Residue frames as a rotation matrix with the C-alpha (Angstrom) as fourth column:
MET 1
0.979 -0.175 0.101 18.30
0.183 0.980 -0.079 -42.63
-0.086 0.096 0.992 -1.92
ASP 2
0.441 -0.897 -0.022 21.97
-0.892 -0.440 0.099 -43.05
-0.098 -0.024 -0.995 -1.50
GLY 3
-0.367 -0.772 0.519 24.53
-0.679 0.603 0.418 -45.73
-0.636 -0.199 -0.746 -2.53
PHE 4
0.638 0.662 0.392 22.68
-0.231 0.651 -0.723 -47.41
-0.734 0.371 0.569 -5.41
LEU 5
0.802 -0.440 -0.403 25.80
-0.400 0.105 -0.910 -47.45
0.443 0.892 -0.092 -7.63
GLY 6
0.470 -0.632 0.616 27.95
-0.699 0.159 0.697 -49.54
-0.539 -0.758 -0.367 -5.29
ASN 7
-0.217 -0.650 -0.728 30.46
-0.896 0.429 -0.115 -52.31
0.387 0.628 -0.676 -6.17
GLY 8
-0.938 -0.254 -0.238 30.11
-0.179 0.938 -0.297 -56.08
0.298 -0.236 -0.925 -5.89
PRO 9
-0.570 0.758 -0.319 27.22
0.800 0.599 -0.006 -57.32
0.186 -0.259 -0.948 -3.73
PHE 10
-0.253 0.464 -0.849 26.17
0.486 -0.698 -0.526 -53.67
-0.837 -0.546 -0.049 -3.13
ASN 11
-0.992 -0.104 -0.071 25.62
-0.018 -0.439 0.898 -52.99
-0.124 0.892 0.434 -6.85
GLY 12
-0.497 0.861 0.103 22.09
0.341 0.084 0.936 -51.87
0.798 0.501 -0.336 -7.85
PHE 13
0.041 0.645 0.763 19.24
-0.549 -0.623 0.557 -51.23
0.835 -0.442 0.329 -5.49
ASN 14
0.489 0.148 -0.860 20.14
0.443 0.807 0.391 -54.01
0.752 -0.572 0.329 -3.04
GLY 15
-0.216 -0.681 -0.699 22.64
0.966 -0.047 -0.253 -51.89
0.140 -0.731 0.668 -1.16
THR 16
-0.307 0.130 0.943 20.82
0.212 -0.957 0.201 -48.58
0.928 0.261 0.267 -1.23
VAL 17
-0.679 0.135 -0.722 20.08
0.708 -0.144 -0.692 -46.53
-0.198 -0.980 0.003 1.80
THR 18
-0.187 0.711 0.678 16.80
0.437 -0.558 0.705 -44.65
0.880 0.428 -0.207 1.87
SER 19
-0.685 -0.020 -0.728 16.17
0.706 -0.267 -0.656 -41.96
-0.182 -0.963 0.197 4.42
TYR 20
0.187 0.803 0.566 13.24
0.664 -0.528 0.529 -39.64
0.724 0.277 -0.632 5.04
GLU 21
-0.747 -0.463 -0.478 13.57
0.665 -0.529 -0.526 -36.34
-0.010 -0.711 0.703 6.79
ILE 22
0.391 0.861 0.326 10.95
0.745 -0.504 0.437 -33.92
0.541 0.072 -0.838 8.03
GLN 23
-0.780 -0.620 -0.085 11.91
0.570 -0.647 -0.506 -30.43
0.259 -0.443 0.858 9.04
THR 24
0.447 0.894 -0.022 9.68
0.787 -0.381 0.486 -28.26
0.426 -0.235 -0.874 11.14
LEU 25
-0.454 -0.556 0.696 10.46
0.181 -0.822 -0.540 -24.69
0.873 -0.119 0.474 11.95
LEU 26
0.235 0.451 -0.861 10.01
0.959 0.036 0.281 -23.98
0.158 -0.892 -0.425 15.62
GLU 27
-0.036 -0.187 0.982 9.60
0.215 -0.961 -0.175 -20.27
0.976 0.205 0.075 16.00
LEU 28
0.026 -0.073 -0.997 10.68
0.994 0.105 0.018 -18.97
0.103 -0.992 0.075 19.33
GLY 29
-0.628 -0.381 -0.679 10.51
0.591 -0.801 -0.098 -15.56
-0.506 -0.462 0.728 20.97
GLY 30
0.175 0.817 -0.550 7.38
0.144 -0.573 -0.806 -14.27
-0.974 0.062 -0.218 19.18
LYS 31
-0.791 -0.556 -0.256 8.78
-0.170 -0.202 0.964 -14.73
-0.588 0.806 0.065 15.69
ARG 32
-0.562 0.663 0.494 5.49
0.825 0.494 0.275 -16.15
-0.062 0.562 -0.825 14.39
TYR 33
0.426 0.726 -0.539 3.66
0.681 -0.650 -0.337 -12.99
-0.596 -0.223 -0.772 15.41
GLU 34
-0.065 -0.544 -0.836 6.35
-0.237 -0.806 0.543 -10.84
-0.969 0.233 -0.077 13.78
ARG 35
-0.915 -0.275 0.295 6.23
0.179 0.379 0.908 -12.92
-0.362 0.884 -0.297 10.60
THR 36
-0.156 0.934 0.322 2.44
0.984 0.175 -0.034 -12.66
-0.088 0.311 -0.946 10.37
GLN 37
0.466 0.262 -0.845 2.64
0.324 -0.939 -0.112 -8.90
-0.823 -0.222 -0.523 11.01
ALA 38
-0.518 -0.727 -0.451 5.27
-0.251 -0.375 0.893 -8.56
-0.818 0.575 0.012 8.27
ALA 39
-0.783 0.301 0.544 3.02
0.611 0.537 0.582 -10.54
-0.116 0.788 -0.604 5.90
LYS 40
0.298 0.934 -0.196 0.06
0.880 -0.349 -0.322 -8.27
-0.369 -0.077 -0.926 6.74
MET 41
0.215 -0.301 -0.929 2.21
-0.067 -0.954 0.293 -5.20
-0.974 -0.001 -0.225 6.10
ASP 42
-0.844 -0.524 0.114 3.38
0.037 0.156 0.987 -6.63
-0.535 0.837 -0.113 2.77
LYS 43
-0.359 0.809 0.465 -0.24
0.932 0.331 0.144 -7.18
-0.038 0.485 -0.873 1.79
LEU 44
0.512 0.549 -0.661 -1.19
0.579 -0.789 -0.206 -3.67
-0.635 -0.277 -0.721 2.88
LEU 45
-0.226 -0.685 -0.692 1.72
-0.214 -0.658 0.722 -2.16
-0.950 0.311 0.002 0.93
ALA 46
-0.875 -0.044 0.482 0.73
0.418 0.431 0.800 -4.13
-0.243 0.901 -0.359 -2.17
GLU 47
0.127 0.986 0.108 -2.84
0.979 -0.108 -0.171 -2.81
-0.157 0.127 -0.979 -1.85
TRP 48
0.451 -0.018 -0.892 -1.52
0.180 -0.977 0.111 0.73
-0.874 -0.211 -0.438 -1.45
ASP 49
-0.669 -0.729 -0.143 0.78
-0.059 -0.140 0.988 0.31
-0.741 0.670 0.050 -4.46
PHE 50
-0.579 0.541 0.610 -2.18
0.815 0.411 0.408 -0.89
-0.030 0.734 -0.679 -6.51
GLU 51
0.474 0.816 -0.330 -4.37
0.810 -0.551 -0.201 2.01
-0.346 -0.172 -0.922 -5.35
GLU 52
0.090 -0.528 -0.844 -1.61
-0.046 -0.849 0.527 4.53
-0.995 -0.009 -0.101 -6.03
GLY 53
-0.870 -0.425 0.249 -1.10
0.178 0.199 0.964 3.11
-0.459 0.883 -0.097 -9.52
ARG 54
-0.208 0.890 0.405 -4.84
0.978 0.203 0.058 3.16
-0.031 0.408 -0.913 -10.18
ARG 55
0.582 0.426 -0.693 -5.15
0.502 -0.858 -0.106 6.78
-0.640 -0.286 -0.713 -9.08
THR 56
-0.320 -0.782 -0.535 -2.10
-0.124 -0.525 0.842 7.80
-0.939 0.336 0.071 -11.12
LEU 57
-0.835 0.056 0.547 -3.48
0.522 0.393 0.757 6.12
-0.172 0.918 -0.358 -14.24
PHE 58
0.181 0.983 0.037 -6.90
0.974 -0.174 -0.145 7.67
-0.136 0.063 -0.989 -13.70
SER 59
0.386 -0.111 -0.916 -5.31
0.177 -0.965 0.192 11.12
-0.905 -0.237 -0.353 -13.31
ARG 60
-0.680 -0.719 -0.145 -3.24
-0.041 -0.160 0.986 10.70
-0.732 0.676 0.079 -16.46
ILE 61
-0.564 0.561 0.606 -6.28
0.826 0.369 0.427 9.63
0.016 0.741 -0.672 -18.46
ASN 62
0.486 0.766 -0.422 -8.27
0.771 -0.603 -0.207 12.60
-0.413 -0.225 -0.883 -17.16
ILE 63
0.037 -0.557 -0.830 -5.46
-0.070 -0.830 0.554 15.00
-0.997 0.037 -0.070 -18.06
ALA 64
-0.887 -0.368 0.279 -5.14
0.210 0.217 0.953 13.50
-0.411 0.904 -0.115 -21.54
PHE 65
-0.158 0.922 0.354 -8.91
0.987 0.159 0.027 13.70
-0.032 0.354 -0.935 -22.01
ILE 66
0.580 0.353 -0.734 -8.97
0.444 -0.893 -0.079 17.37
-0.683 -0.280 -0.675 -20.97
ASP 67
-0.412 -0.802 -0.433 -5.97
-0.079 -0.442 0.894 18.11
-0.908 0.402 0.119 -23.23
VAL 68
-0.765 0.209 0.609 -7.90
0.640 0.357 0.680 16.68
-0.075 0.910 -0.407 -26.20
PHE 69
0.294 0.952 -0.083 -10.98
0.944 -0.303 -0.133 18.69
-0.151 -0.039 -0.988 -25.27
VAL 70
0.342 -0.233 -0.910 -8.98
0.143 -0.945 0.296 21.94
-0.929 -0.231 -0.290 -24.96
ALA 71
-0.739 -0.673 -0.036 -7.16
0.030 -0.086 0.996 21.34
-0.673 0.735 0.084 -28.26
GLN 72
-0.478 0.667 0.571 -10.47
0.878 0.352 0.323 20.58
0.014 0.657 -0.754 -29.94
GLU 73
0.551 0.716 -0.429 -12.07
0.737 -0.659 -0.152 23.78
-0.391 -0.232 -0.891 -28.61
LYS 74
-0.079 -0.665 -0.743 -9.04
-0.042 -0.743 0.668 25.85
-0.996 0.084 0.031 -29.65
LEU 75
-0.851 -0.234 0.471 -9.33
0.408 0.270 0.872 24.41
-0.331 0.934 -0.135 -33.14
LYS 76
0.090 0.960 0.267 -12.98
0.996 -0.079 -0.053 25.47
-0.030 0.270 -0.962 -33.30
LEU 77
0.586 0.102 -0.804 -12.02
0.323 -0.939 0.116 29.00
-0.743 -0.328 -0.583 -32.29
TYR 78
-0.446 -0.836 -0.320 -9.13
-0.068 -0.325 0.943 29.17
-0.893 0.442 0.088 -34.75
ARG 79
-0.646 0.287 0.707 -11.40
0.756 0.371 0.540 27.95
-0.107 0.883 -0.457 -37.56
GLN 80
0.523 0.839 -0.149 -13.94
0.824 -0.542 -0.164 30.67
-0.219 -0.037 -0.975 -36.70
PHE 81
0.275 -0.533 -0.800 -11.10
0.014 -0.830 0.558 33.19
-0.961 -0.165 -0.220 -36.67
TYR 82
-0.767 -0.583 0.269 -9.94
0.222 0.151 0.963 31.94
-0.602 0.798 0.013 -40.07
ASP 83
-0.175 0.793 0.584 -13.48
0.984 0.131 0.117 32.10
0.017 0.595 -0.803 -41.50
ASN 84
0.700 0.421 -0.577 -13.82
0.499 -0.866 -0.027 35.67
-0.511 -0.270 -0.816 -40.20
SER 85
-0.146 -0.835 -0.530 -10.45
-0.068 -0.526 0.848 36.59
-0.987 0.160 0.020 -41.71
LYS 86
-0.704 -0.039 0.709 -11.58
0.659 0.335 0.673 35.24
-0.264 0.941 -0.210 -45.11
VAL 87
0.398 0.900 0.179 -14.71
0.917 -0.389 -0.084 37.41
-0.006 0.197 -0.980 -44.93
ALA 88
0.566 -0.259 -0.783 -12.58
0.149 -0.902 0.406 40.40
-0.811 -0.346 -0.472 -43.91
LEU 89
-0.559 -0.822 0.108 -10.24
0.200 -0.007 0.980 39.69
-0.805 0.569 0.169 -46.82
GLU 90
-0.316 0.538 0.781 -13.15
0.948 0.157 0.276 39.62
0.025 0.828 -0.560 -49.29
VAL 91
0.748 0.600 -0.284 -14.47
0.626 -0.780 0.001 42.92
-0.221 -0.178 -0.959 -47.93
MET 92
0.180 -0.778 -0.602 -10.97
0.046 -0.604 0.795 44.40
-0.983 -0.171 -0.073 -48.09
GLU 93
-0.687 -0.429 0.587 -10.58
0.552 0.218 0.805 43.32
-0.473 0.877 0.087 -51.73
GLN 94
0.203 0.837 0.507 -13.91
0.967 -0.254 0.031 44.94
0.155 0.484 -0.861 -52.59
ASN 95
0.805 0.077 -0.588 -12.86
0.310 -0.900 0.307 48.13
-0.505 -0.429 -0.749 -50.82
LEU 96
-0.266 -0.955 -0.128 -9.50
0.203 -0.186 0.961 48.06
-0.942 0.230 0.243 -52.65
GLN 97
-0.503 0.139 0.853 -11.28
0.861 0.161 0.482 47.81
-0.070 0.977 -0.201 -55.98
LEU 98
0.583 0.780 0.229 -13.50
0.774 -0.619 0.134 50.74
0.246 0.099 -0.964 -55.03
GLY 99
-0.159 -0.759 0.631 -10.47
0.359 -0.640 -0.680 52.69
0.920 0.118 0.374 -53.81
LYS 100
0.716 0.523 0.463 -11.75
-0.235 -0.444 0.865 52.97
0.657 -0.728 -0.195 -50.25
GLU 101
0.878 -0.460 0.130 -8.71
0.039 0.340 0.940 51.23
-0.476 -0.820 0.316 -48.69
SER 102
0.333 -0.856 -0.395 -4.97
-0.933 -0.360 -0.007 51.45
-0.136 0.371 -0.919 -49.20
LYS 103
0.468 -0.246 -0.849 -2.87
-0.353 0.828 -0.435 48.58
0.810 0.503 0.301 -50.53
VAL 104
-0.648 -0.722 0.244 -0.98
-0.479 0.137 -0.867 48.48
0.592 -0.679 -0.434 -47.22
ASN 105
-0.282 0.636 0.718 -4.18
-0.866 0.154 -0.476 47.65
-0.413 -0.756 0.508 -45.33
GLY 106
0.692 0.521 -0.500 -5.00
-0.705 0.639 -0.308 45.05
0.159 0.565 0.810 -47.98
THR 107
-0.035 -0.810 -0.585 -1.59
-0.326 0.563 -0.759 43.45
0.945 0.165 -0.284 -47.50
LYS 108
-0.740 -0.201 0.642 -2.03
-0.660 0.032 -0.751 43.46
0.130 -0.979 -0.157 -43.72
THR 109
0.226 0.916 0.331 -5.40
-0.898 0.328 -0.293 41.75
-0.377 -0.231 0.897 -44.10
LYS 110
0.613 -0.081 -0.786 -3.89
-0.481 0.751 -0.452 39.07
0.627 0.655 0.421 -46.38
ILE 111
-0.495 -0.864 -0.088 -1.11
-0.377 0.305 -0.874 38.47
0.782 -0.400 -0.477 -43.86
ALA 112
-0.508 0.388 0.769 -3.64
-0.825 0.038 -0.564 38.16
-0.248 -0.921 0.301 -41.02
SER 113
0.611 0.767 -0.197 -5.66
-0.788 0.565 -0.244 35.67
-0.076 0.304 0.950 -43.08
LEU 114
0.278 -0.605 -0.746 -2.54
-0.314 0.676 -0.666 33.60
0.908 0.420 -0.002 -43.80
GLN 115
-0.731 -0.527 0.433 -1.59
-0.547 0.074 -0.834 33.66
0.408 -0.846 -0.342 -40.11
ALA 116
-0.002 0.820 0.572 -5.08
-0.922 0.220 -0.318 32.44
-0.387 -0.528 0.756 -39.24
ALA 117
0.727 0.224 -0.649 -4.69
-0.548 0.759 -0.352 29.59
0.413 0.612 0.675 -41.75
LEU 118
-0.248 -0.901 -0.355 -1.35
-0.281 0.418 -0.864 28.66
0.927 -0.114 -0.357 -40.18
LEU 119
-0.600 0.108 0.793 -2.92
-0.799 -0.037 -0.600 28.70
-0.036 -0.994 0.108 -36.71
VAL 120
0.526 0.848 0.068 -5.61
-0.830 0.529 -0.177 26.30
-0.186 0.037 0.982 -37.89
GLU 121
0.531 -0.388 -0.754 -3.04
-0.320 0.732 -0.602 23.98
0.785 0.560 0.265 -39.43
LYS 122
-0.582 -0.792 0.182 -0.84
-0.425 0.106 -0.899 24.04
0.693 -0.601 -0.398 -36.32
GLN 123
-0.348 0.525 0.777 -3.83
-0.898 0.051 -0.436 23.38
-0.269 -0.850 0.454 -34.04
GLU 124
0.694 0.569 -0.441 -4.98
-0.685 0.709 -0.164 20.47
0.220 0.416 0.882 -36.20
LYS 125
0.040 -0.779 -0.625 -1.56
-0.160 0.613 -0.774 18.86
0.986 0.131 -0.100 -35.72
GLU 126
-0.762 -0.312 0.568 -1.64
-0.567 -0.102 -0.817 19.53
0.313 -0.945 -0.099 -31.98
LEU 127
0.178 0.906 0.385 -5.13
-0.960 0.246 -0.134 18.03
-0.216 -0.345 0.913 -31.73
PHE 128
0.626 0.002 -0.780 -3.93
-0.404 0.856 -0.322 14.91
0.667 0.517 0.537 -33.57
VAL 129
-0.474 -0.864 -0.168 -1.02
-0.199 0.291 -0.936 14.57
0.858 -0.410 -0.310 -31.13
MET 130
-0.612 0.296 0.733 -3.33
-0.788 -0.154 -0.596 14.95
-0.064 -0.943 0.328 -28.11
LYS 131
0.527 0.842 -0.117 -5.79
-0.850 0.521 -0.074 12.44
-0.001 0.138 0.990 -29.54
THR 132
0.284 -0.520 -0.806 -2.93
-0.250 0.771 -0.586 10.00
0.926 0.368 0.089 -30.14
ILE 133
-0.762 -0.553 0.337 -1.77
-0.426 0.035 -0.904 10.36
0.488 -0.832 -0.263 -26.54
LEU 134
-0.176 0.788 0.590 -5.30
-0.928 0.068 -0.367 9.65
-0.330 -0.611 0.719 -25.32
ALA 135
0.675 0.462 -0.575 -5.72
-0.673 0.706 -0.222 6.69
0.303 0.537 0.788 -27.69
ASN 136
-0.277 -0.867 -0.413 -2.46
-0.446 0.497 -0.744 5.19
0.851 -0.022 -0.525 -26.39
PHE 137
-0.525 0.118 0.843 -4.23
-0.835 0.123 -0.537 4.48
-0.167 -0.985 0.034 -23.11
TRP 138
0.470 0.656 0.590 -6.27
-0.456 0.753 -0.475 1.79
-0.756 -0.046 0.653 -24.86
ASN 139
-0.221 -0.770 0.598 -3.32
0.138 0.583 0.801 0.61
-0.965 0.260 -0.023 -27.01
GLU 140
0.725 0.386 0.571 -4.28
0.635 -0.053 -0.771 2.37
-0.267 0.921 -0.283 -30.23
SER 141
-0.373 -0.923 -0.092 -1.47
0.765 -0.362 0.533 3.97
-0.526 0.128 0.841 -32.21
CYS 142
-0.928 0.159 0.336 -3.86
0.127 -0.715 0.688 6.01
0.350 0.681 0.643 -34.35
PRO 143
-0.713 0.699 -0.056 -6.96
-0.117 -0.197 -0.973 7.62
-0.692 -0.687 0.222 -32.82
ASP 144
-0.848 0.471 0.242 -10.19
0.430 0.346 0.834 6.49
0.309 0.811 -0.496 -34.43
PHE 145
0.058 0.875 -0.480 -12.55
0.932 -0.220 -0.289 8.97
-0.358 -0.431 -0.828 -32.79
CYS 146
0.110 0.074 0.991 -13.66
0.724 -0.689 -0.029 12.34
0.681 0.721 -0.130 -34.13
SER 147
-0.216 -0.106 0.971 -14.16
-0.379 -0.907 -0.184 14.37
0.900 -0.408 0.156 -30.99
VAL 148
-0.629 0.063 -0.775 -14.62
0.698 0.486 -0.527 14.25
0.343 -0.872 -0.350 -27.25
ASP 149
0.184 0.736 0.652 -17.31
0.019 -0.666 0.746 15.85
0.983 -0.124 -0.136 -25.18
TYR 150
-0.579 -0.426 -0.696 -16.67
0.723 0.126 -0.679 17.21
0.376 -0.896 0.235 -21.73
MET 151
0.567 0.806 0.170 -19.08
0.559 -0.528 0.639 18.97
0.605 -0.268 -0.750 -19.43
ILE 152
-0.450 -0.869 0.208 -16.68
0.460 -0.425 -0.780 21.68
0.766 -0.255 0.591 -18.32
ASP 153
-0.128 0.490 0.862 -19.41
-0.601 -0.730 0.325 23.27
0.789 -0.476 0.388 -16.18
GLU 154
0.840 0.532 -0.107 -19.65
-0.276 0.589 0.759 20.11
0.467 -0.608 0.642 -14.10
ILE 155
-0.149 -0.937 -0.317 -16.05
0.231 0.279 -0.932 20.12
0.962 -0.212 0.175 -12.89
PRO 156
0.588 0.399 -0.703 -16.21
0.746 0.068 0.662 19.85
0.312 -0.914 -0.258 -9.10
CYS 157
0.748 -0.288 0.598 -15.08
-0.329 -0.943 -0.043 22.89
0.576 -0.164 -0.801 -7.19
LEU 158
-0.275 -0.942 -0.194 -11.82
-0.099 0.229 -0.968 22.87
0.956 -0.247 -0.157 -5.30
LEU 159
0.512 0.397 -0.762 -11.90
0.647 0.406 0.646 21.57
0.565 -0.824 -0.049 -1.77
ASP 160
0.797 -0.254 0.548 -10.82
-0.492 -0.798 0.347 23.56
0.349 -0.547 -0.761 1.22
ARG 161
-0.133 -0.991 0.016 -7.48
-0.790 0.096 -0.605 22.95
0.598 -0.093 -0.796 2.92
CYS 162
-0.244 0.079 0.967 -8.90
-0.838 0.485 -0.251 20.70
-0.489 -0.871 -0.052 5.66
SER 163
0.787 0.595 0.160 -10.49
-0.412 0.702 -0.581 18.38
-0.458 0.391 0.798 3.10
TYR 164
0.591 -0.656 -0.469 -7.19
-0.454 0.210 -0.866 18.07
0.667 0.725 -0.174 1.24
GLU 165
-0.354 -0.746 0.564 -5.36
-0.902 0.114 -0.416 17.31
0.246 -0.656 -0.713 4.48
VAL 166
0.186 0.507 0.841 -7.82
-0.643 0.710 -0.286 14.50
-0.743 -0.488 0.459 5.23
MET 167
0.963 0.177 -0.202 -7.41
-0.266 0.536 -0.801 13.12
-0.033 0.825 0.564 1.71
LEU 168
0.260 -0.949 -0.179 -3.62
-0.629 -0.026 -0.777 13.35
0.733 0.314 -0.603 1.91
ALA 169
-0.161 -0.306 0.938 -3.57
-0.957 0.281 -0.072 11.59
-0.242 -0.910 -0.338 5.27
SER 170
0.385 0.373 0.845 -5.06
-0.227 0.925 -0.305 8.51
-0.895 -0.074 0.440 3.62
TYR 171
0.663 -0.206 -0.719 -3.02
-0.742 -0.057 -0.668 8.75
0.097 0.977 -0.190 0.40
PRO 172
0.981 -0.191 -0.020 -1.25
0.192 0.975 0.116 5.40
-0.003 -0.118 0.993 -0.14
GLY 173
0.352 -0.915 0.197 2.12
0.393 -0.047 -0.918 6.87
0.849 0.401 0.343 -1.09
LEU 174
-0.067 -0.353 0.933 2.36
-0.642 -0.701 -0.311 9.00
0.764 -0.620 -0.180 2.05
MET 175
0.743 0.385 0.548 1.06
-0.669 0.465 0.580 6.24
-0.032 -0.797 0.603 4.32
ARG 176
0.863 -0.472 -0.181 3.67
0.390 0.850 -0.355 3.86
0.321 0.235 0.917 2.93
GLN 177
0.039 -0.888 0.459 6.44
0.057 -0.456 -0.888 6.40
0.998 0.061 0.033 3.58
LYS 178
0.264 0.114 0.958 5.33
-0.880 -0.380 0.287 6.78
0.396 -0.918 0.000 7.20
LEU 179
0.951 0.126 0.283 5.58
-0.238 0.882 0.408 3.02
-0.198 -0.455 0.868 7.72
């Protein structure tokens, strides 16, 4: 609408001019085909971006899961080592009392036992950090699980070079770069 605030006899809606306009794009020279091809490519790129993001997330979760499993297994080993060092320390103290060992060896055994205790403490902290990283994937700031289980024997074997080349040929990131 135009001219509805006129003066005198054209004041108000009596002197308004109303016009309707329809615009239609006439695509010439094969532009419609090019536009539809561009739209298809945009859709394909969006699918590839999604697939690449999904694979990246899946890989990161797997790595975090394996990191927790490895830290957990190290902690088990360090605790066994610490338990063995406590037994060795007790035996050493008995041998010191009987005079079968020197005080130097007794001191070395105490130091080894303390080092084992420090290894356990350090590994407990590392396990907590790894568990926190894994828990962050489901938006938890503090992990509320005790342990993870992983069938390490069931890890698939590495593929040969040809299989990797076939997989890489269909990898979304590389396909997008080619286009």
